[in-house]
C-alpha positions in Angstrom: 25.2 -0.1 16.7 21.7 1.1 16.0 22.8 3.1 13.0 24.5 0.0 11.6 21.4 -2.1 12.1 19.2 0.5 10.4 21.7 0.6 7.5 21.7 -3.2 7.1 17.9 -3.2 7.2 17.6 -0.5 4.5 20.1 -2.5 2.3 18.0 -5.6 2.8 14.9 -3.6 2.0 16.4 -2.3 -1.2 17.6 -5.7 -2.2 14.1 -7.3 -1.7 12.4 -4.4 -3.4 14.7 -4.8 -6.4 13.9 -8.5 -6.6 10.2 -7.8 -6.4 10.5 -5.2 -9.1 12.4 -7.6 -11.4 10.3 -10.6 -10.5 8.9 -11.0 -14.0 12.3 -10.7 -15.6 13.8 -13.2 -13.2 11.0 -15.7 -14.2 12.0 -15.2 -17.8 15.7 -15.9 -17.0 14.7 -19.1 -15.1 12.7 -20.3 -18.1 15.6 -19.6 -20.5 18.0 -21.5 -18.3 15.7 -24.4 -17.9 15.1 -24.6 -21.7 18.8 -24.4 -22.4 19.5 -27.3 -20.0 16.9 -29.5 -21.6 17.9 -28.7 -25.1 21.7 -29.0 -24.6 22.1 -31.7 -22.0 19.4 -34.0 -23.4 21.9 -35.3 -26.0 25.1 -34.9 -24.1 24.2 -36.2 -20.6 20.7 -37.8 -20.9 21.2 -39.7 -17.7 21.9 -36.5 -15.7 19.2 -34.4 -17.3 16.4 -35.4 -14.9 18.7 -34.9 -11.9 19.8 -31.4 -12.9 16.2 -30.5 -13.9 15.1 -31.5 -10.4 17.9 -29.4 -8.7 17.1 -26.4 -10.8 13.3 -26.6 -10.2 14.0 -27.0 -6.5 16.2 -23.9 -6.5 13.4 -21.9 -8.3 10.8 -23.0 -5.8 13.0 -22.0 -2.9 13.7 -18.6 -4.5 10.0 -17.8 -4.8 9.3 -19.2 -1.3 11.9 -16.9 0.2 10.6 -14.0 -1.9 7.0 -14.5 -0.7 8.1 -14.6 2.9 10.2 -11.5 2.5 7.2 -9.7 1.1 5.1 -10.8 4.0 7.8 -9.7 6.5 8.2 -6.2 4.9 4.4 -5.8 4.8 4.2 -6.6 8.5 7.1 -4.3 9.4 6.3 -1.3 7.2 2.6 -1.4 6.4 0.3 -3.3 8.8 0.6 -6.3 11.1 -2.5 -7.7 9.4 -1.6 -9.2 6.0 -3.2 -8.2 2.7 -5.7 -11.0 2.7 -6.9 -10.0 6.2 -7.3 -6.4 5.1 -9.4 -7.5 2.1 -11.6 -9.5 4.5 -12.0 -6.4 6.7 -13.0 -4.2 3.8 -16.6 -5.0 4.5 -16.2 -3.2 7.9 -15.1 -0.1 5.9 -18.2 -0.4 3.7 -20.4 -0.5 6.8 -18.6 2.4 8.4 -19.0 4.6 5.3 -22.7 3.6 5.1 -23.2 4.8 8.6 -21.5 8.1 7.9 -23.5 8.6 4.7 -26.7 8.3 6.8 -25.7 11.2 9.0 -22.9 13.2 7.2 -23.5 16.2 9.3 -22.3 14.3 12.4 -18.9 13.7 10.9 -16.0 15.8 9.6 -13.3 14.7 7.3 -9.7 16.0 7.2 -6.9 15.1 4.8 -3.3 14.4 5.9 0.0 13.4 4.4 2.9 11.7 6.1 6.2 9.9 5.4 5.7 6.5 3.9 8.3 5.0 6.1 9.1 5.7 9.8 12.8 5.8 9.0 12.3 8.9 6.8 12.8 12.4 8.1 10.9 14.3 5.4 8.2 13.5 2.9 9.3 13.2 -0.7 7.3 12.9 -4.0 8.0 9.1 -4.1 7.8 8.4 -0.4 4.6 10.2 0.6 1.4 8.6 2.0 -2.0 10.3 2.0 -4.9 9.4 4.3 -8.3 10.6 5.5 -9.2 11.3 9.1 -12.9 10.9 10.0 -14.0 12.5 13.2 -17.3 12.5 15.1 -17.2 15.5 17.5 -20.2 14.3 19.6 -18.3 11.4 21.1 -14.7 12.0 20.1 -14.6 9.0 17.7 -11.9 9.2 15.0 -10.8 6.8 12.3 -8.2 6.9 9.5 -8.9 5.6 6.0 -6.6 5.1 3.1 -5.9 3.0 0.0 -3.2 0.3 0.2 -1.8 -2.6 -1.8 -2.3 -6.1 -0.5 1.4 -7.0 -1.1 4.7 -5.3 -0.7 5.1 -4.8 -4.4 4.8 -2.2 -7.1 1.5 -3.7 -8.2 -1.1 -5.7 -6.3 -4.8 -5.9 -5.4 -6.0 -2.7 -3.9 -7.9 -2.4 -0.6 -9.3 0.5 1.5 -8.0 0.2 5.1 -9.4 1.8 8.2 -7.2 2.5 11.2 -4.0 0.9 9.7 -1.1 0.5 12.1 1.1 3.1 10.4 -1.7 5.6 9.8 -2.9 5.5 13.4 0.7 5.5 14.9 1.7 8.5 12.9 -1.5 10.4 13.5 -1.6 9.8 17.3 2.1 10.8 17.6 1.4 13.9 15.6 -1.6 14.8 17.9 0.7 14.4 20.9 3.3 16.8 19.4 5.7 14.2 18.1 6.0 14.7 14.4 8.6 12.0 13.5 6.4 10.9 10.6 6.4 14.5 9.2 2.6 14.5 9.3 0.9 17.6 7.7 -2.8 18.4 7.4 -3.7 19.5 3.9 -5.9 22.6 3.7 -8.9 21.9 1.4 -10.5 25.1 0.0 -13.9 25.4 1.5 -13.5 22.3 3.6 -14.2 18.6 2.7 -17.8 17.8 1.8 -18.4 14.7 3.9 -21.5 13.3 2.0 -20.0 13.7 -1.5 -16.5 12.4 -0.4 -18.0 9.3 1.2 -20.1 8.7 -2.0 -16.9 9.0 -4.1 -15.0 6.6 -1.9 -17.8 4.0 -2.1 -17.9 4.3 -5.9 -14.1 3.9 -6.0 -14.4 0.8 -3.9 -17.0 -0.7 -6.3 -14.7 0.0 -9.2 -12.2 -2.6 -7.9 -9.1 -0.6 -8.8 -5.8 -2.3 -8.3 -2.8 -0.7 -6.5 0.2 0.7 -8.4 2.8 2.3 -6.2 3.9 5.0 -8.7 0.5 5.9 -10.0 0.9 9.5 -8.8 4.0 9.8 -10.9 2.9 7.8 -14.0 -0.8 7.2 -14.0 -2.1 3.9 -15.2 -5.7 3.3 -16.2 -7.7 1.2 -13.6 -5.0 1.6 -11.0 -4.6 3.8 -7.9 -2.3 4.4 -5.0 -2.9 6.1 -1.6 -2.4 9.5 -3.1 -4.4 9.2 -6.4 -7.2 7.4 -4.6 -7.5 10.1 -2.0 -7.2 13.1 -4.4 -9.6 11.4 -6.8 -12.3 11.0 -4.2 -12.1 14.1 -1.9 -14.9 16.6 -2.6 -14.6 20.3 -1.7 -17.6 21.8 0.0 -19.6 24.1 -2.2 -19.4 27.6 -1.0 -22.7 29.5 -1.0 -22.8 33.2 -1.7 -24.7 35.3 0.9 -26.9 38.2 -0.2 
């Protein structure tokens, strides 16, 4: 029964993702149909034109209404219980946190991790991989995740840096407890991560206002980032010093 429900959920997910991907093309189809109705029926059935135009417009509104709610539902289930607008509002907390770290970079360490994008995955793939930072303060055991997200469940949307997202924290805490169902892996950075320079790079990236593009690590688009390109474009390796 559980497998059937998971299968139905994945089918629904694929269907909605396809609609989101084709959203612009669907809009074009709607416009063509509406123009055809107005051009053809204006002469044939002028009395019914207003009625059918109303019916068609209502159907289009309902379609986009359902699509918006499907986006919100998928975002809640797969990304974060806080919606994109809430995460944007909380980005000022990320700025404040990074400012605190930049004042005392020696008190913090940064690690880089990758995980499955979806909990239902068993292994990371090139398309379905999510990268995030882990900030740690050894003196008091404080730790936070940080990564780049889109504000909608869509291929393209406004980008936002999110601290302690539901999926990042859930996957990391389970991995720390020995449960690696998210296929979490720490990425070894040659020489270690330079905290001060990495934080400086992240803050500069935030100021750039880059938008989110899901496939940016596959086909890079200027002015856009995803979780992977945003991380690898900001992480700074520690400079090794030769002794003697």
